[in-house]
C-alpha positions as CSV (number, residue, x, y, z in Angstrom):
1,M,-11.5,19.4,-17.8
2,L,-9.5,16.2,-17.4
3,K,-11.1,12.9,-18.1
4,V,-9.8,9.9,-16.3
5,Y,-10.4,6.2,-16.4
6,M,-9.4,3.9,-13.5
7,D,-9.1,0.1,-13.9
8,N,-10.3,-2.3,-11.3
9,C,-6.8,-2.7,-9.7
10,C,-7.0,0.9,-8.9
11,Y,-10.5,0.7,-7.5
12,H,-9.5,-2.2,-5.3
13,R,-6.3,-0.7,-3.9
14,P,-7.9,0.6,-0.7
15,F,-8.9,-3.0,0.1
16,D,-5.4,-4.4,-0.2
17,N,-3.0,-5.0,2.8
18,Q,-1.9,-1.5,3.8
19,K,1.3,-2.6,5.5
20,D,3.4,-2.0,2.3
21,N,4.4,1.6,1.8
22,T,3.7,1.6,-1.9
23,I,0.2,0.2,-1.5
24,R,-0.5,2.7,1.3
25,L,0.7,5.6,-0.9
26,E,-1.3,4.4,-3.9
27,T,-4.4,4.1,-1.7
28,Q,-4.0,7.6,-0.3
29,A,-3.5,8.9,-3.9
30,K,-6.5,6.9,-5.1
31,I,-8.7,8.4,-2.4
32,F,-7.5,11.9,-3.3
33,I,-8.4,11.2,-6.9
34,Q,-11.9,10.1,-5.8
35,S,-12.3,13.4,-4.0
36,L,-11.3,15.3,-7.2
37,I,-14.0,13.3,-9.0
38,R,-16.6,13.9,-6.2
39,Y,-16.0,17.6,-6.3
40,K,-16.1,17.7,-10.2
41,A,-12.5,18.8,-10.7
42,V,-12.0,15.7,-12.8
43,Q,-14.4,13.7,-14.9
44,L,-14.5,9.9,-14.4
45,V,-15.2,7.4,-17.2
46,Y,-16.0,3.8,-16.7
47,S,-16.9,0.9,-19.0
48,S,-18.7,-2.4,-19.4
49,V,-15.4,-4.1,-18.7
50,T,-15.3,-2.3,-15.3
51,L,-18.8,-3.5,-14.6
52,Q,-18.0,-7.1,-15.7
53,E,-15.0,-7.2,-13.4
54,I,-17.0,-5.9,-10.5
55,A,-19.7,-8.4,-11.1
56,D,-17.1,-11.2,-11.3
57,S,-15.6,-10.3,-7.9
58,P,-16.3,-12.7,-5.1
59,F,-16.1,-9.8,-2.6
60,E,-19.7,-8.5,-2.4
61,E,-19.1,-5.6,0.0
62,K,-16.1,-4.3,-2.0
63,S,-18.1,-4.6,-5.2
64,R,-21.0,-2.7,-3.7
65,S,-18.8,0.1,-2.4
66,I,-17.1,0.5,-5.9
67,M,-20.5,0.5,-7.6
68,E,-21.9,3.1,-5.3
69,F,-19.0,5.3,-6.1
70,L,-19.3,4.8,-9.8
71,E,-23.1,5.4,-9.8
72,G,-22.8,8.5,-7.8
73,N,-19.8,10.1,-9.4
74,A,-18.9,8.9,-12.9
75,K,-19.6,11.3,-15.7
76,Y,-19.4,8.9,-18.6
77,F,-20.2,5.3,-19.3
78,I,-18.8,3.7,-22.4
79,G,-20.1,0.3,-23.4
80,R,-22.1,-1.7,-25.8
81,G,-22.6,1.0,-28.5
82,N,-18.8,1.0,-29.1
83,E,-18.2,-2.8,-29.5
84,K,-16.7,-2.9,-33.0
85,A,-14.2,-0.1,-32.3
86,M,-13.5,-1.5,-28.8
87,I,-12.8,-5.1,-30.1
88,A,-10.6,-3.9,-32.9
89,L,-8.6,-1.6,-30.6
90,T,-8.4,-4.3,-27.8
91,L,-6.9,-6.7,-30.3
92,E,-4.4,-4.1,-31.5
93,I,-3.4,-3.4,-28.0
94,M,-3.1,-7.1,-27.1
95,R,-0.4,-7.4,-29.8
96,T,1.8,-5.3,-27.6
97,G,1.7,-8.1,-25.0
98,L,-1.1,-6.9,-22.7
99,K,-3.7,-9.4,-21.6
100,H,-7.3,-9.1,-22.7
101,K,-8.8,-7.2,-19.7
102,D,-6.0,-4.8,-19.5
103,A,-6.1,-4.2,-23.2
104,A,-9.9,-3.6,-23.0
105,H,-9.5,-1.1,-20.3
106,A,-6.9,0.8,-22.4
107,A,-9.1,0.6,-25.4
108,Y,-12.1,2.0,-23.7
109,A,-10.0,4.8,-22.2
110,I,-8.7,5.7,-25.6
111,I,-12.2,5.5,-27.3
112,A,-13.6,7.7,-24.5
113,A,-10.8,10.2,-25.2
114,C,-9.6,10.1,-21.6
115,D,-6.5,12.0,-20.7
116,Y,-5.3,9.4,-18.2
117,L,-5.7,5.7,-17.5
118,I,-5.0,5.3,-13.8
119,T,-3.9,1.9,-12.6
120,T,-1.7,0.1,-10.1
121,D,-1.2,-2.9,-12.4
122,K,2.6,-3.1,-13.2
123,R,2.1,-4.7,-16.6
124,L,-0.4,-2.1,-17.7
125,L,1.8,0.7,-16.4
126,K,4.4,-0.4,-19.0
127,Y,2.0,0.1,-21.8
128,A,2.9,3.2,-23.9
129,D,0.6,4.8,-26.4
130,E,0.4,8.3,-27.7
131,R,-3.4,8.2,-27.4
132,I,-3.5,7.8,-23.6
133,R,-1.2,8.4,-20.6
134,V,-1.1,5.4,-18.3
135,V,-0.1,6.4,-14.7
136,N,-0.3,5.0,-11.2
137,P,-2.4,7.1,-8.7
138,V,0.7,8.6,-7.0
139,N,2.1,9.9,-10.3
140,F,-1.3,11.3,-11.3
141,V,-1.5,13.2,-8.0
142,Q,2.0,14.6,-8.5
143,M,1.0,15.8,-12.0
144,W,-2.2,17.2,-10.7
145,E,-0.3,19.3,-8.2
146,V,1.6,20.9,-11.0
147,L,-1.5,21.6,-13.1
């Protein structure tokens, strides 16, 4: 079964202004991915970085909605017990030009042996690594339909 990791940009996509076609398509794809997770067709991994970004958000209602989804549907949590490996891998990934949080999301997805890191972040989408496929929600849905 596929394991996916979504970063916070992806979780927040449904709360963005839906007038833009790209944002609307990414939102619809993200909601479809959530249904795959709810119905156990795909396993969701999240991390301590995800939790920290949610806690740092000034939007309490959005944060609560995301946390409810994670708590009710995520299969795996990866966090504190993996700090040494995560720090080393995050620093390695940052040398490619990614900022700290994006690199940390990628590192956790790799450490958790996820098949996909799903994001709407344009900088993170440019990251290439043989250990993880980084895709936006629309591309993931297109690949899912072929599987």
